[in-house]
C-alpha positions, 0 to 999 in steps of 0.5 A: 500537492500541486499539479505537475506538468511532469509525466513520470514519478518515481516513489521510493518508500523507506519502510523501516523509516515510515514505520515510525514515522506512522507511530508518531502520526497515530494513523496509518497510510492507505497505500491504495489511496496513496498511489491514487494521490499521486496519479492525480498530478503525474502520468505514470507512477513507479512505486518502490517499498524498501523493508528489512525482512525478519526471520519470524515475519508474521502472517499480518506482514507478509499479508501487507506485502501481498497487498502492496504487490497487488496494488502496483508497488514493488517490494524490495527486501533483504533478511535482517542480519544479527551482528554482536557487538563485541564491546558490549556483547549485545545482539544487534539487529541489522537490516538497513536498505539505504544503499539498495534505495540509493542505487536503485534511484540513480540507476533508474533516474532516466525513468522519472522525472521527479524523485519522491522519498518517504523518509525522514532520514538525512543520509539520503541528502547526497542522493537527492542533491545528486538528483537535483544536479541531473534535473530531477525534481525532488520531493520529501514525504514524512513528518516534521516531528521525525524528520531531519532539519537538513531535508526540510531546510535544504534549498530545491527539495519540496518537503510535504508533511504527511500530517498536513496532506492526510485528508487529500490522501484519504479522500483520493478517488481509486479508480481502475486496476493497479496497472491502470492507475500507474499508467492511466495512458494505457486505460481503456475509456468508460465506453470501452470498459466491460464489466466482468461476467459470472464466474470471472475471477480477479484479486481485490484488496480490502477497501472497507469492512461492514458487518455484512461483508467486505468491500474490495478493490477491482479492475472494473471501477464498480462497487464490489461486495463480498458478503458475509456468506460468500467467505466459505466460513462455517463458523458463525461470524458475529464481528466481521470487522474484528476478523478481516484485516486491511492487509488480507488480499481476496481471490474472488469469482463474480456471482452477479453484476447489477447495473440498475444504479449509476455505479455498477454493483458486483457480487462475489465469492471467495475461492481462496480456500486457504483464506477461508480456512484462515478466516474460520481459525481467526473466528474461532480464536476470536470466539475463544477470546470472548468466552474467556473475557466473560 
């Protein structure tokens, strides 16, 4: 992605379409780093994720939405409708949010300079033409194998293949809190930024899981470790990477702060009892499955 002179970007993500795009790609987008990727070229980023919501949504799905919200994304959802096809008698699931995305994009057009669409659906082509006529830049992010040819070939639309920029997304450096990442003009300078005191609580998403603990995002530009022993789980954990999910959101309390190295290190304890109980249950299920497989 080339450096932009525009200040504001509006990201509109067609969640259902992107789900199938990722299945085609064979890799999952890191949405925390995706935000950081766009902040390299824009002064502010407003990101909206549109997704149909099933009645029996799993805990993983709910956790994924919490992760998005914790990292600055607005999640727009509506229940999936069950409609009977009177010709075939088949039950059809309908949960398209294309209209909502189009209406929001047009109503919010005054708030961004560049419209960024994550979808390969040609139904959005009239929207993009309208936005171009309003003087907005238009970019589409998808993968060629699952994208409509009209989107790729349309004059005036910049098409970015996600496979081609995967490494740049994954190498994007995450800094500051979600609010600061969306609009760094409001961020403090490194001199003004203060490290937390013991007992300070904040919420972090998963950056990496190691056998000895979980590294979390945090508002302090520090290396933040939630050790295995501070998860509040009584049952022995033999494989932490098998227990913690990338969509988990951790409410933690600062236990200690070390400043001896160039990058400060924060050690935290989990204070969310509900998540501790959930992790405990995952450990038990994991241990039972291992016993059955022997």
